[in-house]
C-alpha positions as a printed NumPy array, in Angstrom:
array([[ -3.514, -13.066, -22.566],
       [ -5.019, -10.457, -24.983],
       [ -8.87 ,  -9.645, -25.372],
       [-10.781,  -8.801, -28.445],
       [-13.179,  -6.014, -28.319],
       [-16.337,  -8.202, -28.134],
       [-15.022, -10.908, -26.043],
       [-16.454, -11.7  , -22.723],
       [-14.87 , -14.555, -20.533],
       [-15.271, -16.17 , -17.267],
       [-13.123, -16.5  , -14.258],
       [-13.126, -19.864, -12.365],
       [-13.663, -19.416,  -8.64 ],
       [-11.823, -20.812,  -5.668],
       [-14.113, -22.871,  -3.573],
       [-12.003, -22.487,  -0.265],
       [-12.066, -18.772,  -0.421],
       [-15.652, -18.504,  -1.189],
       [-16.656, -20.728,   1.335],
       [-14.744, -18.845,   4.057],
       [-12.323, -21.518,   5.229],
       [ -9.151, -20.593,   6.832],
       [ -7.043, -23.082,   5.616],
       [ -4.15 , -22.033,   3.142],
       [ -4.633, -23.421,  -0.399],
       [ -2.408, -22.976,  -3.519],
       [ -3.907, -22.447,  -6.736],
       [ -2.831, -21.126, -10.19 ],
       [ -4.344, -17.651, -10.858],
       [ -6.886, -18.083, -13.556],
       [ -6.161, -16.648, -17.011],
       [ -9.35 , -15.879, -18.505],
       [ -9.671, -17.903, -21.868],
       [-11.563, -16.991, -25.179],
       [-12.532, -20.567, -25.173],
       [-14.646, -20.352, -21.87 ],
       [-18.079, -18.617, -22.164],
       [-19.573, -19.687, -18.65 ],
       [-19.182, -21.9  , -15.822],
       [-21.417, -22.976, -13.042],
       [-20.664, -21.569,  -9.447],
       [-18.271, -23.893,  -7.394],
       [-19.73 , -25.551,  -4.241],
       [-20.178, -23.38 ,  -1.447],
       [-21.174, -20.206,  -3.625],
       [-24.705, -19.776,  -2.935],
       [-25.825, -16.637,  -4.91 ],
       [-23.167, -15.796,  -7.765],
       [-23.924, -17.56 , -10.923],
       [-20.823, -16.402, -12.785],
       [-17.996, -13.767, -12.713],
       [-17.651, -12.221, -16.044],
       [-14.265, -10.633, -17.424],
       [-15.063,  -7.833, -20.003],
       [-12.671,  -5.732, -22.157],
       [-11.996,  -2.425, -20.472],
       [-12.153,   0.866, -22.447],
       [ -9.218,   2.552, -23.98 ],
       [ -9.449,   5.327, -21.16 ],
       [ -8.66 ,   2.766, -18.601],
       [ -4.832,   3.544, -18.592],
       [ -4.314,   2.126, -14.994],
       [ -5.009,  -1.28 , -13.442],
       [ -7.445,   0.38 , -10.84 ],
       [ -9.615,   1.957, -13.759],
       [ -9.398,  -1.255, -15.851],
       [-10.406,  -3.318, -12.8  ],
       [-13.937,  -1.846, -12.275],
       [-14.724,  -1.863, -16.003],
       [-13.665,  -5.45 , -16.323],
       [-15.699,  -7.328, -13.354],
       [-19.354,  -8.141, -13.775],
       [-21.17 , -10.309, -11.348],
       [-24.258, -12.501, -12.467],
       [-26.677, -13.751,  -9.725],
       [-28.845, -16.723, -10.002],
       [-31.821, -14.55 ,  -9.971],
       [-30.492, -13.018, -13.259],
       [-29.597,  -9.569, -11.743],
       [-25.97 ,  -8.212, -12.627],
       [-23.654,  -5.992, -10.546],
       [-20.443,  -4.119, -11.26 ],
       [-17.967,  -2.677,  -8.866],
       [-17.43 ,   1.255,  -8.776],
       [-14.542,   3.45 ,  -8.126],
       [-15.343,   3.603,  -4.701],
       [-14.968,  -0.151,  -4.212],
       [-11.136,   0.056,  -5.18 ],
       [ -9.646,  -0.904,  -1.866],
       [ -6.028,  -0.798,  -2.881],
       [ -3.644,  -0.307,  -6.26 ],
       [ -0.109,  -1.451,  -5.938],
       [  2.053,  -0.858,  -9.099],
       [  5.607,  -1.916,  -9.203],
       [  7.601,  -2.207, -12.45 ],
       [  5.735,  -4.119, -14.705],
       [  3.355,  -5.847, -12.08 ],
       [  0.284,  -4.362, -10.233],
       [ -2.357,  -5.753,  -7.618],
       [ -5.766,  -4.314,  -7.195],
       [ -8.078,  -5.42 ,  -4.562],
       [-11.793,  -4.744,  -4.915],
       [-14.74 ,  -4.56 ,  -2.41 ],
       [-16.897,  -7.192,  -4.18 ],
       [-20.646,  -6.134,  -5.334],
       [-21.6  ,  -9.061,  -3.219],
       [-21.439,  -7.121,   0.026],
       [-19.364,  -6.766,   3.177],
       [-16.374,  -9.357,   3.696],
       [-16.261, -10.103,   0.061],
       [-13.301,  -9.009,  -2.004],
       [-11.849,  -9.42 ,  -5.496],
       [ -8.143,  -9.608,  -6.161],
       [ -6.731,  -8.923,  -9.625],
       [ -3.405,  -9.556, -11.174],
       [ -2.023,  -7.212, -13.778],
       [  1.124,  -7.265, -15.989],
       [  2.039,  -4.626, -18.373],
       [  3.171,  -4.9  , -22.038],
       [  1.751,  -2.398, -24.378],
       [ -0.935,  -1.852, -21.993],
       [ -1.969,  -3.301, -18.523],
       [ -3.124,  -6.835, -19.147],
       [ -5.429,  -9.04 , -16.68 ],
       [ -3.697, -12.123, -15.904],
       [ -5.654, -13.538, -13.078],
       [ -8.447, -13.012, -10.553],
       [ -8.962, -14.298,  -7.049],
       [-12.302, -13.783,  -5.09 ],
       [-11.917, -13.761,  -1.351],
       [-14.285, -13.869,   1.524],
       [-13.503, -12.581,   5.099],
       [-13.869, -14.859,   8.103],
       [-17.199, -16.217,   9.141],
       [-16.281, -16.813,  12.737],
       [-14.608, -14.959,  15.535],
       [-12.21 , -17.594,  16.453],
       [ -8.617, -16.525,  16.265],
       [ -6.839, -17.482,  13.246],
       [ -3.404, -19.273,  12.982],
       [ -0.983, -16.401,  11.896],
       [  2.24 , -18.723,  11.973],
       [  4.381, -15.883,  13.159],
       [  2.735, -13.101,  11.062],
       [  2.325,  -9.703,  12.688],
       [ -1.057,  -9.109,  10.954],
       [ -3.508,  -6.25 ,  11.894],
       [ -6.373,  -8.777,  12.766],
       [ -6.429, -11.838,  14.697],
       [ -9.377, -13.621,  12.591],
       [ -8.782, -13.923,   8.892],
       [ -8.989, -16.141,   5.933],
       [ -5.925, -17.037,   3.757],
       [ -5.149, -18.147,   0.232],
       [ -2.164, -18.44 ,  -1.985],
       [ -2.091, -18.006,  -5.857],
       [  0.459, -18.302,  -8.485],
       [  0.317, -15.81 , -11.374],
       [  1.074, -18.338, -13.873],
       [  2.615, -21.826, -14.553],
       [  6.244, -20.367, -15.169],
       [  8.725, -21.484, -12.503],
       [  9.478, -18.089, -11.475],
       [  6.089, -16.852, -11.566],
       [  4.991, -14.128,  -9.032],
       [  3.167, -15.523,  -5.897],
       [  0.568, -13.736,  -3.789],
       [ -0.736, -14.634,  -0.39 ],
       [ -3.847, -12.887,   0.577],
       [ -5.165, -12.355,   4.305],
       [ -8.993, -11.152,   4.191],
       [-10.37 ,  -9.761,   7.499],
       [-13.812,  -8.54 ,   7.995],
       [-13.056,  -5.05 ,   6.938],
       [ -9.631,  -5.105,   5.33 ],
       [ -7.638,  -7.388,   3.005],
       [ -3.902,  -7.656,   2.699],
       [ -1.63 ,  -9.201,  -0.03 ],
       [  1.877, -10.421,   0.48 ],
       [  3.552, -11.021,  -3.123],
       [  6.964, -12.552,  -4.08 ],
       [  7.919, -11.046,  -7.583],
       [ 10.761, -11.296,  -9.99 ],
       [ 13.005,  -8.259,  -9.093],
       [ 11.283,  -5.028, -10.067],
       [ 12.375,  -1.478,  -9.82 ],
       [ 11.68 ,   0.669,  -6.83 ],
       [ 10.854,   4.016,  -8.467],
       [  7.274,   3.266, -10.01 ],
       [  5.722,   6.119,  -8.128],
       [  6.997,   8.521,  -5.303],
       [  7.754,   6.763,  -2.362],
       [  9.325,   7.132,   1.018],
       [ 12.241,   5.247,   2.038],
       [ 12.188,   3.66 ,   5.699],
       [ 14.193,   1.329,   7.717],
       [ 12.161,  -1.654,   9.084],
       [ 12.527,  -2.99 ,  12.601],
       [ 14.548,  -5.889,  11.026],
       [ 16.897,  -3.529,   9.386],
       [ 15.576,  -3.697,   5.826],
       [ 15.368,  -0.673,   3.496],
       [ 11.811,  -0.428,   2.147],
       [  9.817,   1.854,   0.083],
       [  6.396,   2.942,   0.978],
       [  3.484,   4.732,  -0.304],
       [  0.262,   5.703,   1.367],
       [ -3.05 ,   7.391,   0.8  ],
       [ -6.081,   8.048,   2.879],
       [ -7.521,   4.637,   1.653],
       [ -4.566,   2.323,   1.065],
       [ -0.738,   1.593,   1.386],
       [  2.023,  -0.441,  -0.162],
       [  5.278,  -1.391,   0.965],
       [  8.179,  -2.976,  -1.044],
       [ 11.821,  -4.084,  -0.825],
       [ 14.472,  -6.025,  -2.381],
       [ 15.317,  -9.707,  -0.897],
       [ 17.981, -11.658,  -2.867],
       [ 16.833, -11.542,  -6.554],
       [ 13.283, -11.026,  -5.711],
       [ 11.022,  -8.108,  -4.722],
       [  8.589,  -8.496,  -1.795],
       [  5.551,  -6.276,  -2.246],
       [  2.9  ,  -5.542,   0.487],
       [ -0.414,  -3.836,  -0.155],
       [ -3.741,  -3.313,   1.346],
       [ -6.358,  -1.026,   2.718],
       [ -4.529,  -0.444,   5.939],
       [ -2.022,   2.107,   7.26 ],
       [  1.444,   2.036,   6.12 ],
       [  2.486,   1.29 ,   9.889],
       [  0.542,  -1.718,   9.533],
       [  2.592,  -2.924,   6.789],
       [  5.766,  -1.973,   8.402],
       [  4.957,  -4.384,  11.116],
       [  3.843,  -7.088,   8.952],
       [  7.097,  -6.653,   6.577],
       [  9.451,  -6.883,   9.65 ],
       [  7.934, -10.212,  10.729],
       [  8.334, -11.848,   7.259],
       [ 11.244, -14.159,   6.788],
       [ 13.589, -14.135,   3.798],
       [ 12.163, -15.149,   0.384],
       [ 14.799, -17.941,   0.517],
       [ 12.92 , -19.434,   3.368],
       [ 10.771, -22.563,   2.454],
       [  8.118, -21.143,   4.798],
       [  7.809, -17.807,   3.341],
       [  5.79 , -15.745,   4.103],
       [  5.472, -17.406,   7.257],
       [  8.108, -16.956,  10.005],
       [  7.29 , -19.384,  12.651],
       [  4.568, -20.764,  15.022],
       [  2.078, -19.078,  17.224]])
């Protein structure tokens, strides 16, 4: 997918995520298309009329910088809103792949997950809006040791390819995590610390004051965890994941 300078496109929205359901769904990540000018909001979205994807500036040399320049929300009352650098919750870069999570301009509990792949520059390949839980009832974690007990979840494939990366999102009220299964990526994209997880797996971790990421190799694939939580939280979650060869990945069991 490539953009022209004057191109503005729209991303289709997952109704399950926007309505706050806790059921897992599987959708193909939307690739913004030059033929699509606008769409009506999906059922369950009461305020946002459309999400526009714009061309980033030449100075946007990282996925995080590009993300805040590319997203624009248009509300039904005609007003518009864009995210700022302060809305970047996490940016995980590994090899030629990257995942950025934003705090949506819609307000608390609303997030936007963006998927990037690098060729001559970082190319946006998919966008997933996500909404945190609207109730306080405990959600079914299916063996995952998440840092919250109430959350919403969704699953997205980055493309139609058989070996396309797949990302699972887990959105709480104040934080959001992503678990991704990628074609094997190098582990040296940025300075990292090597740690041994509780299950014996060697992983690479990176942490700032706002975010953390963790990655490790499994068979011929790479697992990447990221979010606006501590790296210790990601270590606990990673140790609860089954092998990527498991048909239930990323879920390891029942409650």
